C-alpha positions as CSV (number, residue, x, y, z in Angstrom):
1,X,-61.1,19.2,2.6
2,X,-58.0,21.6,2.9
3,X,-59.4,23.5,5.7
4,X,-59.6,20.3,7.2
5,X,-56.4,20.1,6.5
6,X,-55.7,23.8,7.9
7,X,-57.7,23.1,11.3
8,X,-55.8,19.4,11.9
9,X,-52.6,21.8,11.5
10,X,-53.1,23.7,14.0
11,X,-54.2,21.6,16.1
12,X,-51.6,19.6,16.3
13,X,-49.3,22.6,16.1
14,X,-50.9,23.6,19.7
15,X,-50.4,19.6,21.0
16,X,-47.1,20.3,20.2
17,X,-46.1,23.3,21.8
18,X,-48.0,22.6,25.1
19,X,-46.0,19.1,24.7
20,X,-42.5,21.1,24.4
21,X,-43.3,23.5,27.8
22,X,-44.5,20.1,29.5
23,X,-41.0,19.2,28.9
24,X,-39.3,22.1,29.4
25,X,-40.8,22.4,33.1
26,X,-39.7,18.7,33.5
27,X,-36.4,20.0,32.8
28,X,-36.1,22.9,34.7
29,X,-37.4,20.9,37.9
30,X,-34.5,18.2,36.9
31,X,-31.8,21.0,36.3
32,X,-33.0,22.6,40.1
33,X,-32.9,19.8,41.7
34,X,-29.5,18.7,40.5
35,X,-28.0,21.8,40.8
36,X,-29.7,23.2,43.9
37,X,-30.1,26.4,42.1
38,X,-33.6,28.5,41.9
39,X,-35.0,28.5,38.9
40,X,-33.8,30.6,35.2
41,X,-34.7,34.1,35.2
42,X,-37.3,33.1,32.4
43,X,-39.0,29.6,32.9
44,X,-40.7,29.8,29.5
45,X,-37.5,29.3,28.0
46,X,-35.7,26.6,27.7
47,X,-31.8,26.6,29.6
48,X,-29.0,27.5,27.9
49,X,-26.7,24.1,27.2
50,X,-23.0,24.7,26.5
51,X,-22.2,23.5,23.3
52,X,-19.4,20.9,22.9
53,X,-16.5,21.7,19.9
54,X,-17.0,19.7,17.1
55,X,-15.8,16.1,17.2
56,X,-13.3,15.7,13.7
57,X,-13.7,12.1,12.6
58,X,-11.5,9.9,11.2
59,X,-8.0,10.0,11.6
60,X,-6.0,13.1,13.6
61,X,-4.0,14.8,11.2
62,X,-0.6,13.5,10.7
63,X,-1.4,10.2,12.4
64,X,-1.0,8.5,9.1
65,X,-0.4,4.3,8.7
66,X,3.0,2.8,10.3
67,X,5.4,1.7,8.4
68,X,4.9,-1.6,9.9
69,X,1.6,-1.6,8.3
70,X,2.7,-0.5,5.5
71,X,5.3,-3.1,5.2
72,X,2.2,-5.7,6.2
73,X,-0.2,-4.8,3.6
74,X,2.5,-4.3,1.0
75,X,3.6,-8.0,1.4
76,X,-0.1,-9.0,1.5
77,X,-0.6,-7.1,-1.8
78,X,2.6,-9.3,-3.7
79,X,1.4,-12.7,-2.2
80,X,-2.2,-11.7,-3.7
81,X,-0.2,-10.9,-7.7
82,X,2.0,-13.4,-6.9
83,X,-0.9,-15.7,-6.9
84,X,-2.7,-14.0,-9.7
85,X,0.0,-13.9,-12.0
86,X,1.4,-17.9,-11.1
87,X,4.9,-18.8,-9.0
88,X,7.5,-19.7,-10.7
89,X,8.2,-21.8,-8.1
90,X,8.8,-25.8,-9.6
91,X,6.1,-27.0,-7.1
92,X,3.4,-24.5,-7.8
93,X,1.0,-25.8,-10.7
94,X,-1.9,-24.4,-11.5
95,X,-4.0,-27.2,-9.7
96,X,-2.2,-25.9,-6.6
97,X,-2.6,-22.3,-6.8
98,X,-6.5,-22.5,-7.9
99,X,-5.6,-20.5,-11.2
100,X,-6.8,-22.1,-14.2
101,X,-4.6,-22.8,-17.1
102,X,-5.6,-20.4,-20.0
103,X,-7.1,-22.1,-22.5
104,X,-5.6,-22.2,-26.5
105,X,-7.3,-22.5,-29.9
106,X,-5.4,-25.1,-32.5
107,X,-4.2,-24.0,-35.9
108,X,-6.6,-27.0,-37.1
109,X,-10.2,-25.3,-35.0
110,X,-8.6,-21.5,-36.1
111,X,-8.6,-22.3,-39.7
112,X,-12.1,-24.1,-39.4
113,X,-13.2,-21.3,-38.4
114,X,-12.1,-18.5,-40.8
115,X,-12.9,-20.8,-43.3
116,X,-16.6,-21.2,-42.4
117,X,-16.5,-17.2,-42.3
118,X,-15.1,-16.8,-45.7
119,X,-18.1,-19.2,-46.8
120,X,-20.8,-17.7,-45.1
121,X,-19.5,-13.6,-46.8
122,X,-19.2,-15.8,-50.3
123,X,-23.0,-16.7,-49.9
124,X,-24.4,-13.0,-48.6
125,X,-22.3,-10.9,-51.4
126,X,-23.6,-13.7,-53.8
127,X,-27.2,-12.8,-52.0
128,X,-26.1,-8.6,-53.1
129,X,-26.1,-8.2,-49.0
130,X,-22.8,-5.9,-47.7
131,X,-23.7,-7.0,-44.4
132,X,-24.2,-10.3,-42.3
């Protein structure tokens, strides 16, 4: 099994080297045709290509957002906050702004819940439990 893998690796390596040499020859012929010059000194070595300087991505230094752009964003955020908090204008109701009014519990409902909790605790203590 291991010998088969090694043989396959060697065969693939030879195929890739042959393909590399073929591509280099084609590139040399193309560059000769474009430049009208003779072939480079070493036919096996690839033609050196001048490297481009690294391109910096993103915003150039010192080029931030314009004041007008910041003002637009700030105004939009203020508008979102006003909508979320609810406007103080008399015409704005929770239905018109799309905000639901916070629900509150009545005093009688709170008392009923507290009484039920007291009964549960009394039953638990009677049973000798210190947790529910």
